[in-house]
TIRO-343300 format. One line per 8 residues: their letters; for each residue z, y, x of N, C-alpha, C, O, CB. Coordinates in steps of 0.001 Angstrom, whole numbers. Each point is the difference from the previous one (the first is absolute). Glycine has a CB too. Layout:
% TIRO-343300
a> Z,Y,X,Z,Y,X,Z,Y,X,Z,Y,X,Z,Y,X; ... .
% end
This chain:
% TIRO-343300
mmsstqtl> 0,-1180,840,0,1180,-840,0,1239,882,816,111,915,397,-1350,-2751; -2106,2156,1572,-49,1240,764,931,1017,-638,149,51,-1221,-2526,-516,1936; 2998,1267,130,993,950,-456,-503,1429,132,-592,362,1017,2384,-1968,-376; -1558,2417,-1664,-273,1427,130,1313,768,13,2,1224,126,-2227,-1494,-1286; 3351,-445,1030,1294,650,77,422,102,1458,-623,-594,880,1256,-274,-3166; 414,1614,2528,459,179,1372,639,-1282,522,846,-601,-663,-490,3049,229; -767,-2854,1618,579,-1134,696,685,539,1240,-561,820,727,-1203,-2435,-1608; 2974,1150,1116,696,359,1229,-103,-1165,964,246,-1150,-366,1345,2685,-873 .
irlhqtrs> -1955,-1231,2465,23,-985,1063,1111,435,939,2,1129,492,-2510,-1684,-692; 3435,-327,441,1072,297,950,-215,-847,1237,-137,-1221,-79,1759,1803,-1779; -1649,74,2985,-190,-672,1277,1368,-246,617,854,886,-4,-3128,197,341; 2483,-2279,191,1276,-387,602,-256,-638,1353,-808,-924,102,1845,591,-2376; -365,808,3314,-77,-667,1292,910,-1215,-44,1049,18,-643,-1563,2159,1852; 102,-3231,-518,852,-1187,72,1020,190,1108,-84,949,779,-1777,-2424,-1647; 2803,586,933,1018,44,1048,-347,-986,1112,892,-526,667,851,1201,-2360; -3019,-923,1889,-458,-998,967,76,477,1442,-176,-796,923,-1309,-78,-2679 .
gqahvawl> 1744,2155,1962,-18,547,1346,-1384,473,413,-163,560,1084,2046,-2059,-520; -2880,1281,-1412,-1360,474,266,-266,1183,-917,-53,-148,-1221,-746,-2175,1921; 631,3504,-101,-131,1242,-769,-1176,-11,-953,16,722,-997,1027,455,2881; -2075,-1983,-1607,-1224,38,-811,-17,-1020,-1141,-946,-11,-787,-231,798,2811; 2183,-1633,-2134,40,-1011,-1056,743,573,-1201,1141,448,113,-1201,-2334,1589; -602,1866,-2844,565,601,-1205,-452,-782,-1231,-733,-983,107,771,3251,1006; 407,-1821,-2268,-486,-532,-1269,-34,1147,-989,680,1013,161,251,-3336,307; -1744,2131,-1497,-87,1017,-1036,222,-619,-1356,-338,-1160,-238,-1232,2489,1639 .
aagglrlp> 2137,-552,-2276,250,-413,-1373,-799,923,-911,121,1223,75,2210,-2107,490; -3147,287,-1422,-827,753,-949,35,-743,-1323,-569,-1085,-118,-946,2002,1960; 2173,-346,-2830,138,-709,-1257,728,-1303,250,1068,1,612,-3170,1049,-1514; 1553,-2158,445,591,-1306,232,-413,-643,1310,430,-1114,300,-368,856,-2721; -883,932,3204,-466,-559,1270,948,342,1134,552,1099,55,-2901,-934,-865; 2528,-1107,1703,722,238,1261,-852,-635,1086,-105,-1224,79,2445,1255,-1186; -2950,806,1948,-997,-473,949,364,374,1431,498,1097,254,-2227,-910,-2037; 1479,-1105,2722,191,364,1404,-1060,1017,403,-1120,-20,-511,2116,-2252,1026 .
crigrggi> -638,3146,394,-954,983,493,340,342,1445,1028,-417,533,-1364,1349,-2865; -540,-173,2941,213,480,1355,-145,1504,-6,-792,562,-757,-53,-2720,1763; 1625,2806,-144,-45,1451,126,-211,333,1483,-309,-886,798,1837,1219,-2841; -1366,906,2401,-225,451,1364,881,-711,1020,1138,-366,-295,-1791,2551,-639; 126,-2373,2117,711,-727,1062,1335,640,342,899,-676,499,-3093,-40,408; 2339,2020,-1170,1246,713,274,899,134,-1206,989,731,50,-2187,487,1689; 876,-1911,-2832,820,88,-1209,-307,1246,-812,-1136,474,-35,2910,-1740,1209; -756,1783,-1816,-131,1139,-915,576,1241,671,1006,-73,706,-861,-1447,-2735 .
thakregd> -795,2662,1801,472,1262,584,0,1112,-1038,-785,-11,-948,-88,-701,3184; 1766,1669,-2037,23,1221,-807,-698,1145,730,-77,1116,-516,2225,-1867,-555; -2660,473,2278,-671,1032,809,-1322,-551,533,-181,-113,1213,2417,1134,-565; -3150,-1360,-1540,-1279,-615,352,-830,909,898,-118,1201,-244,162,-2452,-1914; -629,644,3220,-912,684,911,-1226,-884,201,96,-1226,-54,1823,2433,1219; -3046,-594,-939,-1240,-743,242,191,-945,1189,441,417,1070,-1822,1502,-2000; 1043,-3194,727,20,-983,1081,1355,-595,322,108,-758,965,-1993,1966,-79; 2932,-899,-1654,1327,-520,331,224,-1440,-448,1010,-600,366,-188,2913,-533 .
gktpagtl> -1745,-2887,-620,137,-1391,-442,1090,-208,-1029,494,-1116,-158,-1314,448,2360; 1203,1719,-2904,1070,-91,-990,-531,292,-1398,-971,735,-178,2641,-59,1922; -1012,-1269,-2718,-336,211,-1407,836,1166,-520,1216,11,193,-1803,-2475,-522; -39,3450,-327,760,1163,-449,887,-305,-1206,-423,-656,-952,-1410,2088,1820; 3066,-942,-806,916,-86,-1135,-426,1032,-1037,-539,1053,341,2448,-1856,1142; -1667,495,-2731,-312,943,-1061,-478,-731,-1239,42,-1229,-70,-616,2960,1771; 128,-975,-2659,-590,-540,-1219,-1480,333,28,-387,1168,-10,2560,-926,-1306; -2997,-1283,1351,-1448,163,144,-717,-393,-1283,444,-885,-732,-251,442,3190 .
rilrgfyr> -1297,1107,-2713,-869,-317,-1132,-1266,-650,513,-378,181,1158,1311,1737,-2496; -1587,-2676,476,-1308,-584,300,-1055,974,-514,17,388,-1168,871,-2796,1029; -1808,2799,1023,-1041,944,-397,-1267,-703,-463,-572,353,-1032,1515,1279,2644; -1381,-2633,-846,-1221,-748,-323,-59,-1193,938,839,-163,887,-2076,2254,-1693; 217,-2927,587,-145,-1166,859,-1451,-303,315,-933,526,-606,3024,-1421,-352; -2230,10,1947,-1301,-467,469,61,-1519,105,1065,-568,244,-1510,2740,1028; -684,-2820,-1453,-63,-1449,183,-1352,-361,590,-977,734,-146,2563,-1125,-1787; -1621,-751,2602,-1231,-489,626,-773,-823,-1023,325,-1165,-229,759,1139,2531 .
ndrrlppr> -2097,613,-2914,-762,-733,-1021,-933,-1042,610,-609,-779,-733,734,2794,-722; -248,-2045,2779,-758,-1064,649,879,-1220,264,-499,-1042,425,-987,2767,620; 2783,-1603,-1293,933,-1095,251,783,-438,-1222,550,-1101,-21,-382,1932,2308; -109,14,-3306,829,-338,-1170,-418,812,-1216,-750,971,107,2659,-1542,1413; -1411,158,-2669,-185,755,-1231,999,1147,-27,1007,-40,707,-1841,-2018,-1929; 569,3071,420,978,1089,-73,1318,-495,-591,-1,-840,-900,-1871,2502,650; 2987,-1153,747,1293,-395,-574,112,486,-1435,-532,1050,-360,1587,-980,2638; -355,-850,-3089,286,425,-1379,1201,930,51,1122,-428,269,-2049,-1736,-1273 .
ttvpmrps> 677,3436,744,1042,1011,102,-452,1253,-729,-1186,173,-281,1971,-1114,2490; 166,1810,-2512,-360,1309,-553,-87,1058,1097,-334,1151,-281,1442,-1779,-1877; -814,255,3397,-167,918,1131,-1502,246,196,-772,-959,12,2932,130,1107; -2590,2069,-968,-1420,256,275,-412,-676,1321,588,264,1049,-455,1950,-2307; -1138,-3077,1193,-460,-760,1170,-1502,200,153,-726,173,-978,2573,-1896,689; -2291,1695,1540,-1437,1,246,-287,-884,1202,862,-196,856,-1109,2524,-1828; -975,-2864,1034,-360,-810,1171,17,839,1274,-414,1160,-6,-990,-2634,-1461; 1880,885,2548,-78,639,1312,-1461,74,417,-811,-852,-366,3117,4,1010 .
rrtdgwcd> -2625,1877,125,-1361,175,515,39,-52,1525,1016,319,618,-1678,1081,-2636; -434,-1798,2600,-77,-54,1472,211,1375,623,358,99,1174,-1926,-2040,-1354; 1354,2981,-577,158,1363,507,1402,570,-246,238,1174,284,-2671,-841,-680; 3365,-1140,-125,1356,475,-271,870,-103,1250,89,-1051,634,-329,355,-3035; 868,1799,2731,978,40,1079,1188,828,-444,-43,654,-1042,-1763,-908,2783; 2875,225,-944,1191,782,-324,416,756,1250,302,-616,1022,447,-1051,-2795; -730,2981,1709,303,835,1157,1489,-55,340,854,287,-840,-2774,1217,239; 2217,-1881,1855,1388,1,472,152,902,1234,864,-232,846,-559,-2112,-1750 .
apghgayn> -1145,3360,990,8,932,1128,796,1253,-364,-520,894,-667,-1723,-1771,1442; 3527,947,-330,772,1222,-289,-744,1226,527,-582,-26,1084,2749,-1280,-978; -2135,2357,-881,-686,1229,377,-1387,131,-588,-548,1101,-47,1845,-1144,2108; -1883,-1069,-2516,-1329,72,-610,147,382,-1472,976,-382,-646,-1883,-1359,2266; -45,2482,-2145,34,439,-1386,-16,-1131,-1012,444,183,-1133,-1574,1844,1886; 620,-3208,-365,-53,-1151,-907,1160,-969,232,-18,-1120,-510,-2469,1353,446; 3500,193,833,1153,-865,282,565,-595,-1288,213,698,-991,318,685,3022; -296,-2684,-1985,547,-768,-1125,-878,94,-1248,493,127,-1121,1790,266,2041 .
rlvrlpfa> -3582,-459,-698,-964,22,-1106,-1098,-1018,255,-265,-385,1139,756,2817,-1576; -1122,-2858,-651,-1183,-847,70,-1120,809,650,-223,1156,-359,923,-2481,-1714; -1399,720,3024,-1117,672,669,-1214,-912,-19,105,-1202,-243,1478,2503,1722; -2718,-711,-1222,-1266,-745,45,-308,-371,1454,24,851,889,-890,362,-2963; 580,-2483,2296,-369,-489,1329,-1510,116,179,-736,-163,-973,2711,-1424,996; -2459,1863,1180,786,133,1224,793,1302,-10,-410,999,-591,-1296,-2360,1836; 2857,1319,-570,931,1127,69,460,108,1444,505,-974,561,258,684,-2991; -926,1447,3035,215,146,1440,1466,3,418,300,-199,1178,-2403,1457,-1128 .
hshetmmr> 3016,-1040,-981,1417,101,349,719,-1305,-323,-577,-897,-614,522,3377,190; 1309,-2582,836,780,-1226,-213,62,-354,-1491,271,851,-847,1098,-332,2907; -1624,-1782,-2350,-33,-445,-1396,183,-1515,-74,-102,-710,1000,-1412,2641,-1603; 1785,-2396,-604,-10,-1424,-313,-1263,-295,-785,-487,845,-752,3025,-974,737; -3065,-1066,190,-1130,-474,-792,563,-723,-1216,836,-892,144,-2344,677,1911; 1066,583,-3233,551,-605,-1213,-573,-1399,-279,653,-805,-664,-348,3111,-246; -1494,-2601,1399,-558,-1351,-151,236,-756,1307,-899,-143,829,-878,944,-2497; 3004,-1275,1826,400,-676,1227,-574,-1405,69,-345,-599,-1018,2432,1953,1054 .
ddavydvv> -2183,-1869,1187,-477,-1373,186,1016,-1011,-500,-376,-1048,-524,-950,1797,2494; 2630,-444,-1812,1012,-909,-547,125,272,-1501,-715,849,-531,1979,-938,2759; -394,-598,-2895,125,120,-1457,1070,1006,-431,260,137,-1195,-1012,-2495,1031; 1364,3052,1093,1143,853,-304,-319,1066,-1053,846,301,-842,-39,-700,3160; -2007,969,-2284,-375,1021,-971,-943,-553,-1081,-748,767,-607,1032,963,2403; -261,-3015,-2037,-805,-544,-1105,475,563,-1333,-794,156,-927,388,-2263,2240; 1692,2410,-1416,570,788,-1094,946,983,666,917,-405,714,-1119,-1488,-2470; -10,3172,1529,835,1029,624,245,1117,-1003,-926,466,-664,15,-1026,2962 .
leldwnhk> 2159,983,-2400,371,1085,-897,425,1210,811,828,-104,905,-127,-1541,-2670; -1274,2792,1432,384,1251,636,1291,495,-648,73,172,-1217,-2499,400,1746; 3433,-350,299,1270,547,-473,38,1492,308,-737,475,864,1908,-2701,-516; -327,2956,-1041,-29,1458,127,863,536,1144,392,1166,-30,-804,-1080,-2403; 713,-904,3434,750,505,1146,-799,1100,711,-1176,-175,318,2308,-2077,-47; -479,3367,-33,-591,1129,735,-1329,438,-624,-959,314,706,2073,-1132,1395; -1149,831,-3412,-1235,322,-716,-46,1484,-372,-910,718,415,828,-3069,-1308; 1052,2804,120,90,1402,-415,1458,417,69,795,-531,-775,-2833,328,-734 .
prrqgrgs> 2435,1093,2360,-827,612,1034,-205,-971,1158,861,-834,281,-17,3111,-937; -1956,-2166,1306,-315,-825,1166,518,730,1232,-311,1169,225,-1754,-2185,-1346; 2865,299,1918,561,588,1215,-542,-754,1203,126,-1221,88,1973,1940,-1311; -2692,6,2135,-609,-596,1188,1052,-764,807,1081,518,278,-2800,1336,-210; 1383,-3097,303,872,-810,833,1120,-720,-718,794,-684,647,-1337,2241,1095; 638,-1428,-3067,1087,-629,-760,-362,-1388,-513,746,-581,-788,1,2848,134; -1877,-2802,1090,-381,-1359,-372,-1189,-23,-928,-114,806,-923,2459,-1491,1204; -3239,-270,-12,-1213,-128,-804,-237,-1467,-324,586,-892,614,-1573,2962,448 .
aiflhlmn> 128,-2299,-2025,-429,-1353,-378,1181,-905,-328,57,-1142,456,-2059,1425,993; 2938,222,-2236,1095,-843,-482,-498,-649,-1288,-102,635,-1050,1941,847,2101; -2145,-2769,-926,-606,-764,-1083,883,-1172,-414,926,-381,716,-3187,1050,112; 1960,-1227,-1983,457,-1330,-375,-1236,-874,142,-1015,250,-650,2877,573,-974; -1788,-1841,2465,-1177,-832,268,407,-1449,218,1158,-363,-209,-2334,2336,1216; 237,-2789,-593,265,-1421,204,631,-241,1362,-273,714,964,-1647,-1286,-2461; 2767,-446,1556,691,-367,1226,-969,-685,958,-901,-721,-428,3071,490,-834; -1978,460,2560,-840,-699,969,387,-1483,39,1082,-370,-455,-1334,2495,1829 .
tqkgatag> -609,-2952,-845,232,-1455,-46,1197,-431,832,562,-1067,-245,-2992,759,-107; 2835,1114,1334,1170,-331,810,1296,467,-661,1086,-256,519,-2512,411,1529; 1318,525,-3184,1142,545,-732,818,939,873,1228,35,-74,-1162,-2101,-1322; -780,2829,2229,654,943,901,211,1347,-642,-310,220,-1171,-703,-1404,3068; 1553,2083,-1090,310,1353,-438,-1274,799,-275,-1088,-358,450,3214,270,875; -1964,1165,-2067,-1080,957,-215,241,1198,918,983,39,740,-1305,-793,-3165; -570,1710,2369,170,1246,756,785,1034,-808,185,1131,450,-2341,-1591,756; 2615,74,-2392,766,893,-869,-255,-243,-1477,703,536,-856,-768,1135,2662 .
ciavearh> -938,-2478,-2100,-359,-325,-1384,935,-1057,-584,918,-480,664,-3305,1048,-152; 2129,-911,-1756,649,-1118,-677,-1078,-1058,-194,-1075,302,-518,2813,1193,-671; -1465,-2732,1598,-998,-1071,-103,584,-1189,-753,1137,-408,237,-2205,1158,1921; 265,-1297,-3072,398,-1199,-743,-1008,-1108,282,-1139,260,387,2241,1136,-2203; -667,-2621,1618,-881,-1141,222,-1151,21,-999,181,352,-1166,1754,-1696,2055; -3104,968,-426,-1199,-4,-851,218,-848,-1250,-497,343,-1072,-937,-19,3107; 2166,-1419,-1909,196,-883,-1159,827,656,-1111,22,-497,-1125,-170,-1448,2678; 830,3062,-1246,815,694,-1000,-636,1271,-556,477,538,-999,1480,-1467,2147 .
idrlmrvl> -3022,1415,-519,-496,1333,-342,-474,107,-1447,234,1028,-636,-888,-760,3007; 8,-1278,-2903,-505,115,-1372,1130,51,-1019,-93,727,-990,-1962,-1945,1689; 3120,457,-469,1165,85,-910,626,1382,74,388,565,-1023,46,-3029,1300; -335,3009,925,583,1329,151,-884,1068,-651,503,881,-697,591,-1628,2833; -2391,671,-1912,-912,1012,-541,72,90,-1517,-191,1077,-565,-1304,-1470,2505; 1763,-713,-2598,65,9,-1474,1130,859,-545,-84,480,-1131,-885,-2749,1161; 2035,2474,758,1133,786,-501,-24,1439,514,879,791,-343,457,-2894,228; -2322,2449,924,-74,1343,568,-850,935,-845,-900,-430,-721,1198,-566,2970 .
srrtriii> 6,2281,-2146,-797,1043,-638,168,1272,828,738,7,986,-473,-1052,-3317; -933,2099,1941,190,1278,698,1382,563,-269,431,935,674,-2882,-485,-830; 3147,-1006,-819,1359,447,-285,1043,-771,812,1192,297,-84,-1943,328,-2211; 313,-1604,3074,915,-780,838,640,895,1049,-650,875,572,-731,-2945,-944; 2652,1840,612,726,678,1066,530,-1061,950,612,-981,-423,17,2927,-1093; -871,-1736,2803,483,-915,1042,1177,680,673,-152,1052,622,-2159,-2094,-250; 3466,449,-495,1223,589,538,338,-687,1326,249,-1205,56,595,1759,-2399; -845,249,3397,307,-502,1344,1251,738,455,-56,1195,290,-2408,-1721,270 .
p> 3604,-183,-494,1271,677,310,95,473,1444,1011,582,393,49,-1979,-2128 .
% end
């Protein structure tokens, strides 16, 4: 069942001694996830490998239509394009924004060779107002196959993403303590 009501996702770090191992609770779901290698921070900086604390909204999403069907969700989704990139160059006018490739400045490619961005949700971290150097490309995406840390994003296992997407909407709030 797809939801148009507000869903709260609460992120919880485990007590495993590994800063990047966490779980999230969304409605009746409780799913393992991974966060930044440095854990959670209240003072996010570009490249610090930490997940920002706060309450985040989902703005939109992308999916690889060459690898999967679109997720069933009320979140606005569109297929990723080979020309999609994300600027992570502090000081550039397009910092923390979708850009068109080729792009001469530091960026991420949204159509990655691995499956990590086969489903990716843009979160509103450092969106409005955008502050240079306060972190870019904070997404909810798929976990890497080694189940390792992210660079600051939230990652869930691919086998769980469709169940999670069904309960998400633009009214979802992700609470990171």
